MARDO-476594 format. One record per residue (C-alpha): residue number from 0; residue in one letter; x, y, z. Coordinates in nm, 4 decimals. Layout:
residues N
(NUM, 'A', (X, Y, Z)),
...
//
This chain:
residues 313
(0, 'M', (18.1441, 4.4902, -4.7835)),
(1, 'P', (18.3637, 4.3835, -5.0767)),
(2, 'N', (18.1981, 4.3373, -5.4156)),
(3, 'I', (18.3159, 4.0041, -5.5556)),
(4, 'L', (18.2345, 3.8574, -5.8959)),
(5, 'V', (18.2832, 3.4822, -5.9374)),
(6, 'V', (18.3020, 3.3332, -6.2862)),
(7, 'G', (18.2880, 2.9595, -6.2405)),
(8, 'S', (18.1192, 2.6247, -6.2122)),
(9, 'L', (17.8123, 2.4884, -6.0380)),
(10, 'N', (17.7946, 2.1132, -5.9722)),
(11, 'M', (17.5862, 1.8781, -5.7679)),
(12, 'D', (17.8279, 1.6694, -5.5602)),
(13, 'L', (17.7342, 1.3024, -5.5172)),
(14, 'V', (17.9490, 1.1849, -5.2264)),
(15, 'V', (18.0254, 0.8352, -5.0993)),
(16, 'Q', (18.2191, 0.8015, -4.7729)),
(17, 'M', (18.4302, 0.4850, -4.7695)),
(18, 'P', (18.7017, 0.3289, -4.5527)),
(19, 'A', (18.9365, 0.3691, -4.8505)),
(20, 'I', (18.9275, 0.5015, -5.2067)),
(21, 'P', (18.8887, 0.2025, -5.4438)),
(22, 'R', (19.1821, 0.1133, -5.6649)),
(23, 'P', (19.1270, 0.0722, -6.0418)),
(24, 'G', (18.9084, -0.2341, -6.0978)),
(25, 'E', (18.8198, -0.2666, -5.7298)),
(26, 'T', (18.4684, -0.2558, -5.5834)),
(27, 'L', (18.4176, -0.1707, -5.2166)),
(28, 'L', (18.0924, -0.1948, -5.0217)),
(29, 'G', (17.9655, -0.0205, -4.7126)),
(30, 'G', (17.9923, 0.3490, -4.8006)),
(31, 'R', (17.7457, 0.6179, -4.6945)),
(32, 'F', (17.5947, 0.8375, -4.9670)),
(33, 'A', (17.4903, 1.2019, -4.9588)),
(34, 'S', (17.4427, 1.4787, -5.2139)),
(35, 'F', (17.5666, 1.8343, -5.1603)),
(36, 'P', (17.5659, 2.1510, -5.3723)),
(37, 'G', (17.9155, 2.2153, -5.5039)),
(38, 'G', (18.1295, 2.3169, -5.7985)),
(39, 'K', (18.4418, 2.5210, -5.7357)),
(40, 'G', (18.2842, 2.8448, -5.8568)),
(41, 'A', (17.9705, 2.8061, -5.6465)),
(42, 'N', (18.1735, 2.6941, -5.3455)),
(43, 'Q', (18.3983, 2.9981, -5.3648)),
(44, 'A', (18.0971, 3.2254, -5.4052)),
(45, 'V', (17.9256, 3.0782, -5.0982)),
(46, 'A', (18.2491, 3.0913, -4.8990)),
(47, 'A', (18.2894, 3.4633, -4.9671)),
(48, 'A', (17.9210, 3.5401, -4.9049)),
(49, 'R', (17.9193, 3.3648, -4.5668)),
(50, 'L', (18.2237, 3.5677, -4.4653)),
(51, 'G', (18.0581, 3.9002, -4.5390)),
(52, 'S', (18.1159, 3.9807, -4.9068)),
(53, 'H', (17.8550, 4.0900, -5.1593)),
(54, 'V', (17.8845, 3.8206, -5.4263)),
(55, 'S', (17.7577, 3.7910, -5.7825)),
(56, 'M', (17.8130, 3.4835, -5.9949)),
(57, 'V', (17.8396, 3.4130, -6.3666)),
(58, 'G', (17.7822, 3.0512, -6.4674)),
(59, 'R', (17.5455, 2.7962, -6.6209)),
(60, 'V', (17.3201, 2.5182, -6.4979)),
(61, 'G', (17.0960, 2.2765, -6.6839)),
(62, 'G', (16.7183, 2.2999, -6.6968)),
(63, 'D', (16.6894, 2.0089, -6.4538)),
(64, 'P', (16.6157, 1.9543, -6.0820)),
(65, 'F', (16.9839, 1.9847, -5.9900)),
(66, 'G', (16.9994, 2.3240, -6.1618)),
(67, 'E', (16.6851, 2.4471, -5.9865)),
(68, 'Q', (16.8254, 2.3331, -5.6541)),
(69, 'M', (17.1596, 2.5067, -5.7132)),
(70, 'L', (16.9941, 2.8381, -5.7982)),
(71, 'Q', (16.7674, 2.8214, -5.4956)),
(72, 'I', (17.0568, 2.7483, -5.2627)),
(73, 'L', (17.2719, 3.0326, -5.3946)),
(74, 'T', (16.9804, 3.2747, -5.3681)),
(75, 'E', (16.9272, 3.1708, -5.0070)),
(76, 'E', (17.2963, 3.2436, -4.9440)),
(77, 'G', (17.2388, 3.6013, -5.0610)),
(78, 'I', (17.4293, 3.5590, -5.3876)),
(79, 'D', (17.3213, 3.7526, -5.6973)),
(80, 'T', (17.2252, 3.4789, -5.9467)),
(81, 'R', (17.1027, 3.7032, -6.2322)),
(82, 'F', (17.3996, 3.6015, -6.4442)),
(83, 'I', (17.3630, 3.2250, -6.4056)),
(84, 'G', (17.2091, 3.1010, -6.7296)),
(85, 'I', (16.9877, 2.7963, -6.7733)),
(86, 'D', (17.1121, 2.5683, -7.0504)),
(87, 'P', (16.8264, 2.3876, -7.2308)),
(88, 'Q', (17.0565, 2.1333, -7.3979)),
(89, 'N', (17.3095, 2.0342, -7.1317)),
(90, 'A', (17.2696, 1.8959, -6.7816)),
(91, 'T', (17.3857, 2.0633, -6.4636)),
(92, 'G', (17.7411, 1.9642, -6.3775)),
(93, 'V', (17.7853, 1.6635, -6.1512)),
(94, 'A', (18.0842, 1.5600, -5.9388)),
(95, 'L', (18.1272, 1.2014, -5.8186)),
(96, 'I', (18.3308, 1.2156, -5.4965)),
(97, 'T', (18.4734, 0.9348, -5.2863)),
(98, 'V', (18.6004, 1.0333, -4.9392)),
(99, 'D', (18.8164, 0.7960, -4.7352)),
(100, 'A', (18.8450, 0.7524, -4.3586)),
(101, 'Q', (19.1244, 1.0135, -4.3398)),
(102, 'G', (18.9153, 1.2765, -4.5197)),
(103, 'Q', (19.1085, 1.2583, -4.8470)),
(104, 'N', (18.9068, 1.2459, -5.1674)),
(105, 'S', (18.8939, 1.1350, -5.5272)),
(106, 'I', (18.6747, 1.3410, -5.7623)),
(107, 'S', (18.5379, 1.2816, -6.1128)),
(108, 'V', (18.3458, 1.5655, -6.2780)),
(109, 'A', (18.0925, 1.5678, -6.5628)),
(110, 'S', (18.1044, 1.9385, -6.6490)),
(111, 'G', (17.7760, 1.9567, -6.8387)),
(112, 'A', (17.6435, 2.3117, -6.8695)),
(113, 'N', (17.9550, 2.4579, -6.7085)),
(114, 'Y', (18.1572, 2.3983, -7.0223)),
(115, 'H', (17.9065, 2.5824, -7.2398)),
(116, 'L', (17.9403, 2.9181, -7.0637)),
(117, 'T', (18.0135, 3.1753, -7.3353)),
(118, 'V', (18.2323, 3.4826, -7.3576)),
(119, 'E', (17.9250, 3.6873, -7.4456)),
(120, 'E', (17.7541, 3.5852, -7.1212)),
(121, 'V', (18.0593, 3.6986, -6.9284)),
(122, 'R', (18.0691, 4.0341, -7.1087)),
(123, 'Q', (17.6978, 4.0956, -7.0587)),
(124, 'A', (17.7341, 4.0335, -6.6865)),
(125, 'W', (18.0231, 4.2784, -6.6587)),
(126, 'E', (17.8198, 4.5425, -6.8440)),
(127, 'Q', (17.5492, 4.5228, -6.5762)),
(128, 'M', (17.7864, 4.5260, -6.2789)),
(129, 'L', (17.8236, 4.8728, -6.1302)),
(130, 'E', (18.1180, 4.7902, -5.9070)),
(131, 'V', (18.3519, 4.4932, -5.8786)),
(132, 'D', (18.6454, 4.4942, -5.6361)),
(133, 'L', (18.7702, 4.1429, -5.7049)),
(134, 'L', (18.7186, 3.8811, -5.9740)),
(135, 'V', (18.7520, 3.5194, -5.8561)),
(136, 'M', (18.7850, 3.2292, -6.1006)),
(137, 'P', (18.8623, 2.8568, -6.0936)),
(138, 'L', (18.9199, 2.6684, -6.4209)),
(139, 'E', (18.5987, 2.4675, -6.4554)),
(140, 'T', (18.4580, 2.6805, -6.7399)),
(141, 'P', (18.6062, 2.7310, -7.0895)),
(142, 'I', (18.9437, 2.9059, -7.0876)),
(143, 'A', (18.8048, 3.1677, -7.3278)),
(144, 'T', (18.5612, 3.2834, -7.0589)),
(145, 'I', (18.8446, 3.3008, -6.8048)),
(146, 'R', (19.0542, 3.5138, -7.0366)),
(147, 'A', (18.7658, 3.7468, -7.1275)),
(148, 'A', (18.6715, 3.8004, -6.7636)),
(149, 'A', (19.0334, 3.8751, -6.6694)),
(150, 'Q', (19.0712, 4.1243, -6.9541)),
(151, 'I', (18.7597, 4.3147, -6.8499)),
(152, 'A', (18.8687, 4.3066, -6.4857)),
(153, 'K', (19.1964, 4.4743, -6.5752)),
(154, 'E', (19.0077, 4.7405, -6.7716)),
(155, 'R', (18.7800, 4.7951, -6.4717)),
(156, 'R', (19.0758, 4.8021, -6.2259)),
(157, 'A', (18.9450, 4.5003, -6.0337)),
(158, 'R', (19.1936, 4.2598, -5.8763)),
(159, 'V', (19.1979, 3.9096, -6.0255)),
(160, 'I', (19.2316, 3.5937, -5.8167)),
(161, 'L', (19.2810, 3.2745, -6.0159)),
(162, 'N', (19.2494, 2.9292, -5.8612)),
(163, 'P', (19.4028, 2.7159, -6.1418)),
(164, 'A', (19.1962, 2.4063, -6.0672)),
(165, 'P', (19.1658, 2.1566, -6.2158)),
(166, 'A', (19.5319, 2.1683, -6.3203)),
(167, 'Q', (19.6056, 2.2658, -6.6779)),
(168, 'D', (19.8650, 2.4551, -6.8789)),
(169, 'L', (19.8179, 2.8336, -6.8932)),
(170, 'D', (19.9968, 3.0734, -7.1257)),
(171, 'E', (20.1835, 3.3786, -7.0027)),
(172, 'S', (19.9435, 3.6253, -7.1665)),
(173, 'L', (19.6753, 3.5064, -6.9220)),
(174, 'L', (19.9094, 3.4805, -6.6238)),
(175, 'R', (20.0161, 3.8433, -6.6695)),
(176, 'M', (19.6571, 3.9475, -6.5949)),
(177, 'I', (19.6503, 3.7625, -6.2608)),
(178, 'D', (19.7052, 3.9544, -5.9371)),
(179, 'V', (19.7019, 3.6478, -5.7095)),
(180, 'I', (19.7258, 3.2876, -5.8251)),
(181, 'V', (19.6265, 3.0210, -5.5698)),
(182, 'P', (19.7383, 2.6722, -5.6810)),
(183, 'N', (19.7806, 2.3592, -5.4714)),
(184, 'E', (20.0895, 2.1405, -5.5039)),
(185, 'S', (19.9800, 1.9383, -5.8076)),
(186, 'E', (19.8558, 2.2498, -5.9867)),
(187, 'T', (20.1827, 2.4283, -5.9117)),
(188, 'E', (20.3771, 2.1348, -6.0524)),
(189, 'R', (20.1667, 2.1417, -6.3705)),
(190, 'L', (20.2184, 2.5169, -6.4173)),
(191, 'T', (20.5915, 2.5227, -6.3451)),
(192, 'G', (20.7184, 2.1753, -6.4275)),
(193, 'R', (20.8793, 2.1576, -6.0823)),
(194, 'T', (20.8129, 1.8703, -5.8422)),
(195, 'I', (20.7409, 1.9913, -5.4891)),
(196, 'K', (20.8885, 1.7707, -5.2185)),
(197, 'N', (20.9889, 2.0344, -4.9644)),
(198, 'Q', (20.9784, 2.4055, -4.8828)),
(199, 'E', (21.2752, 2.4850, -5.1066)),
(200, 'D', (21.0974, 2.3270, -5.4028)),
(201, 'A', (20.7875, 2.5321, -5.3247)),
(202, 'C', (20.9924, 2.8526, -5.3124)),
(203, 'Q', (21.1508, 2.7784, -5.6490)),
(204, 'A', (20.8118, 2.7006, -5.8018)),
(205, 'G', (20.6630, 3.0199, -5.6583)),
(206, 'A', (20.9482, 3.2237, -5.8020)),
(207, 'E', (20.8862, 3.0585, -6.1382)),
(208, 'L', (20.5226, 3.1715, -6.1305)),
(209, 'L', (20.6377, 3.5311, -6.0801)),
(210, 'K', (20.8722, 3.4933, -6.3765)),
(211, 'R', (20.5791, 3.3734, -6.5843)),
(212, 'G', (20.3920, 3.6964, -6.5132)),
(213, 'V', (20.1645, 3.6686, -6.2089)),
(214, 'S', (20.1872, 3.9542, -5.9590)),
(215, 'S', (20.1874, 3.7248, -5.6556)),
(216, 'A', (20.1381, 3.3576, -5.5757)),
(217, 'L', (19.9916, 3.1786, -5.2782)),
(218, 'L', (20.0746, 2.8085, -5.2905)),
(219, 'T', (19.8495, 2.5949, -5.0697)),
(220, 'L', (20.0402, 2.3017, -4.9199)),
(221, 'G', (19.7760, 2.1151, -4.7194)),
(222, 'E', (19.8717, 2.0470, -4.3595)),
(223, 'R', (20.1995, 2.2355, -4.4181)),
(224, 'G', (20.0083, 2.5594, -4.4633)),
(225, 'A', (20.0680, 2.7965, -4.7537)),
(226, 'L', (20.3591, 2.9806, -4.9121)),
(227, 'L', (20.3165, 3.3449, -5.0081)),
(228, 'V', (20.5424, 3.4670, -5.2891)),
(229, 'E', (20.5542, 3.8401, -5.3644)),
(230, 'G', (20.7933, 4.0994, -5.5016)),
(231, 'S', (20.9816, 4.0976, -5.8299)),
(232, 'S', (21.0795, 3.7870, -6.0214)),
(233, 'E', (21.4450, 3.8838, -5.9675)),
(234, 'K', (21.4060, 3.9233, -5.5901)),
(235, 'P', (21.0995, 3.7296, -5.4734)),
(236, 'V', (20.9927, 3.7571, -5.1105)),
(237, 'F', (20.8662, 3.4420, -4.9378)),
(238, 'E', (20.6448, 3.4082, -4.6316)),
(239, 'H', (20.5153, 3.0872, -4.4786)),
(240, 'I', (20.1499, 3.0921, -4.3692)),
(241, 'P', (20.1063, 2.8153, -4.1100)),
(242, 'A', (19.8102, 2.5788, -4.1133)),
(243, 'F', (19.5877, 2.5318, -3.8098)),
(244, 'P', (19.5953, 2.1700, -3.6860)),
(245, 'V', (19.2402, 2.0320, -3.6725)),
(246, 'P', (19.0759, 1.6873, -3.6926)),
(247, 'V', (19.0100, 1.6175, -4.0613)),
(248, 'V', (18.6702, 1.4849, -4.1718)),
(249, 'D', (18.6515, 1.5870, -4.5395)),
(250, 'T', (18.8921, 1.8036, -4.7414)),
(251, 'T', (18.6593, 1.8447, -5.0416)),
(252, 'A', (18.6059, 2.2237, -5.0273)),
(253, 'A', (18.9100, 2.3314, -4.8265)),
(254, 'G', (19.0703, 2.5063, -5.1227)),
(255, 'D', (18.7459, 2.6811, -5.2131)),
(256, 'S', (18.7001, 2.7993, -4.8557)),
(257, 'F', (19.0553, 2.9352, -4.8659)),
(258, 'V', (18.9971, 3.1241, -5.1924)),
(259, 'G', (18.6649, 3.2763, -5.0840)),
(260, 'A', (18.8140, 3.3903, -4.7544)),
(261, 'L', (19.1231, 3.5283, -4.9256)),
(262, 'A', (18.9084, 3.7367, -5.1601)),
(263, 'T', (18.7007, 3.8663, -4.8700)),
(264, 'G', (19.0092, 3.9629, -4.6703)),
(265, 'L', (19.1689, 4.1415, -4.9631)),
(266, 'G', (18.8419, 4.3192, -5.0400)),
(267, 'E', (18.8318, 4.4457, -4.6830)),
(268, 'G', (19.1780, 4.5959, -4.7183)),
(269, 'L', (19.3921, 4.3317, -4.5477)),
(270, 'S', (19.7438, 4.2710, -4.6691)),
(271, 'L', (19.7935, 3.9552, -4.8711)),
(272, 'A', (19.9658, 3.7881, -4.5761)),
(273, 'S', (19.6862, 3.8792, -4.3320)),
(274, 'A', (19.4195, 3.7739, -4.5817)),
(275, 'A', (19.6008, 3.4412, -4.6246)),
(276, 'H', (19.6067, 3.3917, -4.2472)),
(277, 'F', (19.2309, 3.4556, -4.2368)),
(278, 'A', (19.1857, 3.2133, -4.5285)),
(279, 'S', (19.3890, 2.9468, -4.3492)),
(280, 'A', (19.1502, 2.9637, -4.0540)),
(281, 'A', (18.8446, 2.9353, -4.2789)),
(282, 'A', (18.9941, 2.6357, -4.4609)),
(283, 'A', (19.0795, 2.4666, -4.1309)),
(284, 'L', (18.7200, 2.4924, -4.0153)),
(285, 'S', (18.5893, 2.3569, -4.3451)),
(286, 'V', (18.7820, 2.0288, -4.3241)),
(287, 'T', (18.6223, 1.9446, -3.9885)),
(288, 'R', (18.2836, 1.8994, -4.1584)),
(289, 'P', (18.1489, 1.6777, -4.4383)),
(290, 'G', (18.0391, 1.8037, -4.7772)),
(291, 'A', (18.1395, 2.0983, -4.9917)),
(292, 'Q', (17.9117, 2.3973, -4.9332)),
(293, 'P', (17.7739, 2.2685, -4.6005)),
(294, 'S', (18.1298, 2.2740, -4.4626)),
(295, 'L', (18.1968, 2.6402, -4.5460)),
(296, 'P', (18.2157, 2.8507, -4.2279)),
(297, 'Y', (18.0407, 3.1764, -4.1422)),
(298, 'R', (18.2259, 3.4910, -4.0397)),
(299, 'S', (18.1425, 3.4580, -3.6716)),
(300, 'E', (18.2824, 3.1029, -3.6688)),
(301, 'V', (18.6119, 3.2061, -3.8246)),
(302, 'E', (18.6530, 3.4993, -3.5860)),
(303, 'Q', (18.5770, 3.2758, -3.2872)),
(304, 'F', (18.8223, 3.0146, -3.4165)),
(305, 'L', (19.0953, 3.2788, -3.4487)),
(306, 'R', (19.0286, 3.4040, -3.0972)),
(307, 'E', (19.0559, 3.0522, -2.9603)),
(308, 'K', (19.3801, 2.9887, -3.1498)),
(309, 'G', (19.5316, 3.3227, -3.0528)),
(310, 'G', (19.5597, 3.4146, -3.4177)),
(311, 'M', (19.3809, 3.7480, -3.4339)),
(312, 'L', (19.4217, 3.9452, -3.7551)),
//
């Protein structure tokens, strides 16, 4: 059972399903509303826990009903919540999500307590952790906490997986501490300055990430699958990880499902390519269901899905 530490965000997702995503200045009626626990950090923690990892999480919620609900849900998922602080001055993060008829989404986030997570809280959590195999982080907490966690992970010989979402510029001193970076197309474009229109563009962008210091990159390309980039920056090695075709209901947590499954696979000793194949199956299952955390599959579901698709690990 891999020991995974997630440093990241916890949000309550307020979701409206609509025929289309409204344009600026446009009001549309007729959508269905639901609320789901979310936040990229919490989603990735739940994804890994449901797939068989032992997960601890560092984060912050507000002292409000949303925060209480988030903590209860994570505890029920078997996640160690000792290091999730309760912020008396800031509200629990909230994401406003619109999902269209094709399952694509538009998301606005009020970070709230997430953006008040401190470096000291991260360090205190590490001091109490006896064993960490992998550190998993999105970018929905202050960059100082990301950097501090990565530095301690390297000292503790834990592998670091960074999901650079939402997209932002990152300096090379941080990227050099990353073992696997998992960006989508827009995040890759932000990090490399390269527009991705085809596989060749993706390969060039992946090679650029190696030049900037990451050990390996796994670019998620939606229905086109993922591109694994390993090796040296002078001679990068590329491998395409195909996507599984499935009916799409909601793509909200597909990337988080992928990251949590990738961490679990790596923690269990799979190669990066095999772990990415496992992650692709988990992500495919997640998009067939509505919501963020409710869509995240369990281990038995992913294994059954792989058997049905003839894609055994």
